[in-house]
C-alpha atoms as one frame of an Amber mdcrd trajectory, in Angstrom:
protein
  21.286  11.444 -25.465  18.875  14.399 -25.668  16.050  12.117 -26.766  15.769
  10.659 -23.248  12.736  12.370 -21.693  13.916  11.542 -18.150  17.291  13.178
 -18.672  18.278  15.639 -15.952  20.276  18.743 -16.756  22.234  20.665 -14.133
  23.403  24.189 -14.886  26.319  25.643 -12.979  25.079  29.192 -12.462  27.553
  32.018 -12.771  30.735  31.675 -14.793  33.206  28.820 -15.150  36.797  28.838
 -16.354  36.526  27.379 -19.872  40.121  26.167 -19.776  38.767  23.251 -17.727
  38.230  20.047 -19.631  36.701  16.706 -18.622  38.772  16.136 -15.481  38.497
  19.705 -14.195  34.756  19.903 -14.824  34.227  16.490 -13.179  35.978  17.712
 -10.035  33.890  20.900 -10.101  30.695  18.825 -10.368  31.556  16.588  -7.428
  33.154  19.140  -5.093  31.377  22.450  -5.775  27.996  21.313  -7.088  27.993
  18.224  -4.826  26.622  16.022  -7.616  27.824  12.781  -9.193  29.521  13.295
 -12.598  29.111   9.545 -13.262  25.300   9.744 -13.012  24.620   9.980 -16.755
  23.062  13.428 -16.378  24.120  16.520 -18.317  26.140  19.252 -16.636  26.289
  22.646 -18.359  28.777  25.466 -17.788  29.201  28.948 -19.252  32.150  31.343
 -19.376  32.268  34.917 -18.042  31.600  36.485 -21.470  28.566  34.199 -21.861
  29.528  33.200 -25.388  30.691  29.627 -24.684  28.752  26.726 -23.202  30.331
  23.383 -22.295  28.225  20.336 -21.509  29.712  17.297 -19.792  27.976  13.944
 -20.099  28.989  10.410 -19.200  27.532   7.554 -21.185  28.098   3.840 -20.625
  31.806   3.799 -21.463  33.247   7.289 -21.163  32.816  11.035 -20.916  31.655
  13.324 -23.693  32.338  17.053 -23.695  30.282  19.273 -25.972  31.030  22.931
 -26.617  29.069  25.659 -28.361  30.643  29.039 -29.070  28.649  32.009 -30.284
  30.351  34.316 -32.743  28.315  37.438 -32.039  25.590  37.101 -29.404  25.541
  36.038 -25.734  23.738  33.233 -23.948  21.090  34.402 -21.445  22.806  32.409
 -18.684  20.929  32.466 -15.385  22.592  33.778 -12.286  21.401  32.530  -8.926
  22.282  32.387  -5.261  22.342  28.628  -5.712  25.393  27.121  -7.408  23.317
  24.748  -9.495  20.004  24.960 -11.304  18.086  21.839 -12.369  16.457  21.950
 -15.812  14.815  19.649 -18.303  16.278  18.875 -21.705  13.782  21.214 -23.370
  14.978  24.189 -21.305  18.602  23.370 -22.156  17.771  23.368 -25.864  15.949
  26.699 -25.469  18.940  28.171 -23.645  21.327  26.988 -26.364  19.077  28.653
 -28.961  19.341  31.952 -27.088  15.994  31.990 -25.281  15.902  33.334 -21.737
  14.515  30.418 -19.718  13.761  32.678 -16.725  11.036  34.513 -18.665   9.451
  31.672 -20.618   6.009  30.536 -19.582   4.519  27.300 -20.809   0.918  26.181
 -20.772  -0.104  24.249 -17.695  -1.047  20.632 -18.373  -4.781  19.989 -18.567
  -6.474  16.938 -17.101  -9.951  15.916 -18.205 -12.320  13.382 -16.735 -14.665
  13.263 -19.724 -14.525  13.928 -23.437 -17.154  16.205 -25.000
């Protein structure tokens, strides 16, 4: 799943009620985020305390729901005026490791016409 380089990740900014499971999160994706939960993309949600992340994913024959709960620290979950934030898989992995994706800067890709 996370090995697919073209995988899209959508973060629901703000907090989500973690009592929701597959059906509740699917409805939230389609009605509030206005996205398709059947698309095969990842959809990530965080609770108000920022210590639980749930990720909903649909593969070829059903839904998968992943959860990570931190025992001590908090996730640096982005807040935004937008309800959804699009990320790459790398940024999702960084976020799950506790890195603040709003402050990370990566090197810009270089393009060369000749080799020295």
